[in-house]
C-alpha positions as CSV (number, residue, x, y, z in Angstrom):
1,M,-7.1,10.5,15.4
2,A,-7.0,7.3,17.5
3,S,-3.8,6.7,19.4
4,H,-1.3,4.6,17.5
5,T,1.6,2.7,19.1
6,P,3.9,1.4,16.3
7,I,5.5,-2.0,16.8
8,I,9.2,-1.1,16.5
9,P,11.9,-3.5,17.6
10,Q,14.1,-1.9,20.2
11,Y,17.2,-2.3,18.1
12,I,16.0,0.3,15.6
13,R,16.3,3.0,18.3
14,K,19.9,2.2,19.3
15,E,22.5,4.8,18.9
16,G,24.3,4.6,15.5
17,I,21.7,2.5,13.6
18,P,21.2,4.3,10.3
19,M,17.4,4.3,10.4
20,K,15.0,7.1,11.3
21,Y,11.5,6.5,12.6
22,E,9.0,9.3,13.2
23,T,5.4,10.3,12.6
24,V,4.7,13.2,10.4
25,T,1.5,15.2,9.7
26,L,0.4,15.6,6.1
27,K,-1.1,18.7,4.6
28,N,-4.7,17.6,5.3
29,G,-4.0,16.6,8.9
30,C,-3.6,12.9,8.3
31,Q,-0.5,11.2,10.0
32,M,2.1,8.9,8.5
33,D,4.9,6.9,10.0
34,I,8.2,7.1,8.1
35,F,11.2,4.7,8.0
36,V,14.2,6.3,6.3
37,P,18.0,6.1,6.6
38,V,19.7,8.9,8.6
39,A,22.9,10.8,7.8
40,P,26.1,8.7,7.1
41,T,27.9,7.1,10.0
42,D,31.3,5.5,10.2
43,F,29.9,2.3,8.8
44,L,27.4,3.6,6.2
45,T,28.6,5.2,3.0
46,V,26.0,7.3,1.2
47,P,26.6,8.0,-2.5
48,P,26.4,11.6,-3.8
49,E,22.8,11.1,-4.8
50,P,21.4,8.6,-2.4
51,F,17.8,8.5,-3.7
52,R,16.0,5.3,-2.8
53,P,12.7,4.1,-4.1
54,S,9.8,4.5,-1.7
55,I,6.8,2.4,-0.7
56,I,3.7,3.9,1.0
57,I,1.8,1.1,2.9
58,C,-1.9,1.0,3.4
59,P,-2.9,-1.7,6.0
60,G,-6.1,-3.5,5.6
61,G,-9.1,-3.7,7.9
62,G,-12.3,-3.5,5.8
63,Y,-12.2,0.3,5.9
64,A,-13.2,-0.1,9.6
65,F,-9.7,-0.1,11.1
66,R,-6.1,-0.4,10.1
67,A,-4.4,-3.7,10.9
68,V,-1.1,-3.2,12.7
69,R,0.3,-6.5,11.3
70,E,0.0,-5.1,7.8
71,G,1.8,-1.9,8.6
72,E,5.1,-1.6,10.6
73,P,6.3,-5.2,10.0
74,L,6.1,-4.6,6.2
75,A,7.8,-1.2,6.5
76,L,10.7,-2.8,8.3
77,R,10.9,-5.7,5.8
78,F,10.9,-3.5,2.8
79,A,13.4,-1.1,4.4
80,S,15.7,-4.0,4.6
81,L,15.2,-4.6,0.9
82,G,16.4,-1.1,0.0
83,F,13.2,1.0,0.1
84,N,12.2,4.0,2.1
85,T,8.9,3.0,3.7
86,Y,5.9,4.8,5.0
87,V,2.7,3.7,6.7
88,V,-0.3,6.1,6.2
89,H,-2.9,6.4,8.9
90,Y,-5.7,6.8,6.4
91,R,-9.2,7.6,7.6
92,V,-11.8,4.8,7.9
93,A,-15.5,4.5,8.7
94,P,-17.4,6.6,9.6
95,N,-15.4,8.6,7.1
96,R,-16.4,7.8,3.5
97,F,-14.9,8.0,0.0
98,P,-12.9,10.0,-1.0
99,D,-11.4,10.8,2.5
100,G,-9.0,7.8,2.6
101,L,-8.0,8.3,-1.0
102,Q,-7.2,11.9,-0.3
103,D,-5.1,10.9,2.7
104,L,-3.1,8.5,0.5
105,A,-2.7,11.3,-2.1
106,C,-1.3,13.6,0.5
107,A,1.1,10.9,1.5
108,V,2.4,10.6,-2.1
109,H,2.7,14.3,-2.3
110,W,4.6,14.5,1.0
111,V,7.1,11.9,-0.1
112,R,7.6,13.6,-3.4
113,T,8.1,17.1,-1.9
114,H,10.4,15.8,0.9
115,A,12.5,13.7,-1.4
116,K,15.8,15.3,-0.8
117,E,15.6,15.3,3.0
118,T,14.5,11.6,3.1
119,Y,16.8,10.3,0.4
120,S,13.8,9.4,-1.7
121,H,13.6,9.5,-5.5
122,P,10.5,11.7,-6.4
123,D,9.6,9.5,-9.3
124,R,10.0,6.1,-7.8
125,I,7.1,6.0,-5.4
126,A,4.9,2.9,-5.1
127,V,1.8,2.3,-3.1
128,M,1.1,-1.0,-1.4
129,G,-2.1,-2.2,0.1
130,F,-3.6,-5.2,1.9
131,S,-7.3,-6.3,1.6
132,A,-9.3,-3.1,1.9
133,G,-6.0,-1.2,2.0
134,G,-5.3,-2.9,-1.4
135,H,-8.5,-1.3,-2.6
136,L,-7.3,2.1,-1.4
137,A,-3.9,1.7,-3.0
138,G,-5.5,0.5,-6.2
139,S,-7.9,3.4,-6.1
140,L,-5.0,5.8,-6.3
141,G,-3.5,3.7,-9.0
142,T,-6.6,3.8,-11.1
143,M,-8.1,7.2,-10.2
144,W,-5.0,9.5,-9.8
145,N,-6.0,11.1,-13.1
146,R,-9.3,12.4,-11.8
147,P,-8.6,16.0,-10.8
148,E,-11.9,16.6,-9.1
149,I,-10.8,14.3,-6.3
150,F,-7.6,16.0,-5.6
151,A,-8.2,19.7,-6.5
152,P,-9.9,20.4,-3.1
153,L,-6.4,19.5,-1.6
154,G,-4.7,22.0,-3.8
155,L,-3.0,19.0,-5.6
156,T,-2.7,18.2,-9.3
157,C,-2.9,14.7,-10.7
158,E,0.8,14.6,-11.3
159,D,1.4,15.5,-7.6
160,V,-0.3,12.3,-6.5
161,K,0.5,9.9,-9.3
162,P,2.1,6.6,-8.0
163,N,4.8,5.0,-10.1
164,G,4.0,1.5,-9.1
165,Q,1.6,-0.5,-7.0
166,V,1.6,-3.7,-4.9
167,L,-1.8,-5.2,-4.1
168,C,-2.0,-8.0,-1.6
169,Y,-5.2,-10.1,-1.5
170,P,-7.0,-6.9,-2.4
171,V,-10.6,-6.0,-2.3
172,I,-11.3,-5.0,-5.9
173,S,-14.8,-5.5,-7.2
174,G,-18.1,-4.2,-5.9
175,G,-20.0,-6.8,-8.0
176,E,-20.7,-10.5,-7.6
177,F,-17.4,-11.2,-5.7
178,A,-17.4,-8.1,-3.4
179,H,-16.4,-8.0,0.2
180,R,-19.6,-6.2,1.2
181,G,-18.4,-4.9,4.5
182,S,-15.6,-3.0,2.9
183,F,-17.8,-1.3,0.4
184,E,-20.4,-0.5,3.0
185,N,-17.8,1.2,5.1
186,L,-16.3,2.9,2.1
187,T,-19.6,4.4,0.8
188,G,-21.9,4.4,3.8
189,S,-24.4,2.6,1.6
190,A,-25.7,-1.0,1.3
191,D,-26.8,-0.3,-2.3
192,L,-25.1,-2.7,-4.6
193,A,-25.2,-0.3,-7.5
194,V,-23.3,2.2,-5.4
195,H,-20.6,-0.4,-4.7
196,E,-20.2,-1.1,-8.4
197,E,-19.1,2.5,-8.9
198,Y,-16.0,1.7,-6.9
199,S,-15.0,-1.5,-8.7
200,L,-11.4,-0.9,-9.6
201,E,-11.5,-3.2,-12.7
202,K,-13.8,-0.6,-14.2
203,W,-11.3,2.2,-13.5
204,A,-8.1,0.4,-14.6
205,G,-6.6,1.6,-17.9
206,P,-3.3,2.5,-19.6
207,H,-2.7,5.2,-17.0
208,T,-2.5,2.6,-14.2
209,P,1.0,2.1,-13.0
210,P,2.9,-1.2,-13.2
211,T,1.2,-3.6,-10.8
212,F,2.4,-6.5,-8.6
213,L,-0.7,-8.5,-7.5
214,W,-1.0,-11.6,-5.3
215,H,-3.8,-13.6,-3.7
216,T,-4.6,-17.1,-2.4
217,F,-6.9,-19.4,-4.3
218,N,-9.0,-20.4,-1.3
219,D,-9.3,-17.0,0.4
220,A,-12.7,-17.3,2.1
221,C,-13.0,-13.6,3.0
222,V,-12.1,-11.8,-0.2
223,P,-12.6,-14.2,-3.2
224,V,-9.7,-14.7,-5.5
225,E,-11.9,-13.5,-8.4
226,N,-11.1,-10.0,-7.2
227,A,-7.5,-10.5,-8.4
228,F,-8.7,-12.2,-11.6
229,L,-11.0,-9.3,-12.5
230,L,-8.3,-6.7,-12.0
231,G,-5.7,-8.9,-13.7
232,M,-7.8,-9.2,-16.8
233,A,-8.5,-5.4,-16.8
234,L,-4.8,-4.7,-16.6
235,R,-4.1,-7.2,-19.3
236,K,-6.6,-5.5,-21.6
237,A,-5.0,-2.1,-20.8
238,Q,-1.5,-3.6,-21.5
239,V,-0.3,-2.5,-18.0
240,E,2.9,-4.3,-17.0
241,T,1.7,-6.7,-14.3
242,E,3.1,-9.6,-12.3
243,M,0.4,-11.7,-10.7
244,H,0.8,-14.7,-8.3
245,I,-2.0,-17.0,-7.0
246,W,-1.0,-19.4,-4.3
247,P,-3.2,-22.5,-3.8
248,D,-3.6,-22.3,0.0
249,G,-3.7,-19.7,2.6
250,P,-6.2,-17.7,4.7
251,H,-7.0,-14.1,4.2
252,G,-4.8,-11.6,5.8
253,M,-1.4,-13.4,5.8
254,S,0.6,-10.3,5.7
255,M,4.2,-11.5,5.3
256,A,3.2,-15.1,6.1
257,D,6.2,-15.6,8.4
258,M,7.1,-15.5,12.1
259,S,7.3,-11.7,12.1
260,V,3.4,-11.7,12.1
261,Y,2.6,-15.2,13.5
262,Y,3.4,-16.8,16.9
263,Q,3.5,-20.4,15.6
264,Q,5.6,-21.8,12.7
265,Q,2.6,-24.0,11.7
266,D,0.7,-20.8,10.8
267,C,3.4,-19.6,8.4
268,N,3.6,-20.4,4.7
269,Q,7.2,-20.5,3.4
270,D,6.1,-20.3,-0.3
271,I,3.9,-17.2,0.3
272,A,6.6,-15.7,2.5
273,R,8.7,-15.2,-0.6
274,W,6.4,-12.5,-1.9
275,P,8.3,-9.4,-0.4
276,E,11.4,-10.3,-2.4
277,M,9.4,-10.9,-5.5
278,A,7.6,-7.6,-5.2
279,A,10.8,-5.8,-4.5
280,N,12.4,-7.2,-7.6
281,F,9.4,-6.2,-9.6
282,L,9.5,-2.6,-8.3
283,R,13.2,-2.3,-9.0
284,R,12.6,-3.3,-12.5
285,V,9.6,-1.1,-13.3
286,M,10.3,2.1,-11.4
């Protein structure tokens, strides 16, 4: 594994702050950063069953790397909204499918089996992904019911099933509107027919968990048609879905605010509302 230096504000490490940060190793050797509350202090009252919903975050990067700005900043933001959060260091190229998907599956299994010690509810686990990380999160959301992928890990489909998903400007389709670099890194092939096999709109069905989906209309990197194709597939399958298309904004905006940008002019106040919108959606459906 490449070295990984999380961007953690110094205040999170101060004595008495009820937040725990550490990196854990999953059953297949993959690593994951966790952000969870610690034991009660004199200013934090924990109820008898303090089980919070969880979000496992998959940063983007075209299946070539993992973008830091789509990892820890999101974990801290959603922690402030009442979620236990996790950032998975899933494998990227030269690793190929299903390596990254198995990493994410192990992450879901870890959260589910460590629910008591992390104050997590075992059946309120969402996956969240950005760009190619959105394809990864969406792959688990649409393929969790394929036992042949997870049996080599000693896991069942129910072990790895997500209860919700949040897909942000995601790579979805291997067809006409594909982000070719992502699919080439995922599969190790330039064959368009191979890419089509990993088009998530073809795998979506009634088994897909409730989905929050957003994109920008003029995304020049991953066309907005990716969101449309998945949205139509989810509509056909009658999956509960909330979908937002903002008119302007470049690819990779993350939270679209000053936590990920240096200049106010690069931020987008309208898009920056999406974390609260996604949090409200997840609270309702999980």
